[in-house]
C-alpha angles and dihedrals in degrees: 000000000000096000117108110251134202122192117207122201129178098239136335101215106114139069123263114309140145097293091046089052088057090051093050090049089052089049090057090048095044106021095173094056117116121224117230120192142157098245132002130202107189093190096057098029096051089150088071092067087088087071138060095246122208115188128197127248088276088077088074094059111098113254091003091133091061101032101040091124088068091051094059092118089063097048096090090056091045091061098036090056095053112117106230096156094118096059133084097194126041118194114190116194102191154153093172137017106339091091088066097073116131116244137175124250091253094054122087114229109196112185120202100198115211092178143320105274105288099208091052099047134007097016101033099110094044091053091050093048095049096051106085093198088067092065086084108086099223092051092044091050091051091048093050091048091050092048091050090053092047092049091053090049091047091053088060097039095056090067095053096083118082090222132019115202116187123213095225143005091258090056090049089051092050091047091053090047096051097031103037095180095048120113113203130203127232116302120259112195117220121256130265113214107231087187087084088074090061095054109117119240115266124237099259117178103268091205091062108035119178110226144154094038138138118228130219119183115185148119108270099243128127101260092057090074092217089151090062090053091051093051093045095049092042092056092047095044091238124155111243128185115197118198116195152074132233147119093289095061099100093046092048092049089053089062094059117105100166139057089230091081116069139167129226125191140189095009124177118242088254092054092047091048089052091055091050090047095058105031124109093227142334121251120213105174099155131108086246126179084222121330110217088189088071091060090042086060090054088046088065092045094258125136119238133223102208139178106256091228096052116110094238091057084079087068098036106079110215112253091002105065096013139305132295114217121211116262137162125190107261096031112149125237098260093050092049091048092049093050091047091048092053092047092050090053090052091049094056089059094054137079126214133197105243092200091054090049093051092046089055093054095045090061087071102043127137093271091056091048092049092052094048096043095043092050093048093048094047092050091048092049091050091048090050092052090050092051094247095121 
C-alpha cells in the first residue's frame, strides 16, 4: 500500500505482550509506518525500537514514563494534540485513549479495538478498590471526578474512527454494551507468532530440571486473576511458574506459602519458548480481551485452562484444545480460585492430541493476521476514497 500510515498506541511503557505482538505484526505489514504514543520508555519497551517512535508532550514531564497512570486526566489532550497531518491512514491500536486522535475528513482512521477502556467500565470498581491511596476520601473523590470526565470524553472519542474492528466477539459485545450506538466491523483475531517454535532450547542446568509444572504468562495486574491461580495451585500442591511483571507483583508474592510457586521475569523469547515446551499446561485465568498466551500454549502442543469469558476462549474448543473454567464478571477471588481448582483437577485426568492443539494455533498465525488485516484496511481505504465511509 502506497499511502503513508501512522500507527497510534496508548503508551509504550511495558515489555512485550499481546498488544505489542499486534504492533510488531503491523510493523512487518507496514514497515514504513511511524508509531505515535503518549509516553515511551525505551528501556522497558525494547520491542518498540523496530519503529520510529513519536511521543506526545507528556514525554517531557519528569517521571511521566513511570507515573503515567497518574496522568490519565491529560491523556485525551496528549492524543488530540498529535500532529498527524502528513498521513493518509491512521491505525489506532487501543484499549484506552489512542482512538481519540483528531483526523481530517480525507484521512482514514481504522481503529483496532483491544477493549473498551477497562478502568472506565467493566473493571472500574476493582481498580478503585485495589488502590490503597483511594481509601482517603479526598483522593477517592478526585479520582471519581477524573474518571467521570474521562468516561464522557471516551463516549465521544469512540465515534472518531471511521471503522472500529474488535479483536474478539467478547470485545464486540462489550463495545455494544458500553457504546450502544456504535457499529463495529468484522472481528480480526490477533496473531500468534509461530517463530516461537523455532527458538533454540536454552542451556538449563541438567542436574536441576524443572518439570511437572503449570505455566502462567501475564502482566501482573488485577484483571489477570493471577492470585486465583496461586491459591488454586497452592491448595492442590501443583508446581506453578508465573512469568510477568506489573504493579501486583509484591502483593502476589505475599500470597505464596510454598516453594512450588515461582516467578520469572524479563525472559528472552528462547527462555519463554523453553517454558512452554516443557510445561504440563498453560493457565489463562484472567478476564482477558484475548490472551495470546493461550494460543501460544496450543502452539507448543499444550492444553489450556482458560477463563470462559476471555477472547481466546472463542478459539479454544472446550475439551478439545483445553478446558474453559466457569467465570462471571464480578466473581470474588475465592470463587474464581475454587472454579479454577476444580478445572485443574479435571484437566489432570484428560489426554489431549498435541498435533491437534498445534494445528489450532497455527490457523491464527502472523501470516493469517496480515492477510485479514491488510484486506480489511485496503477495503476501508478504498471506501474512504469513494466517500462511502
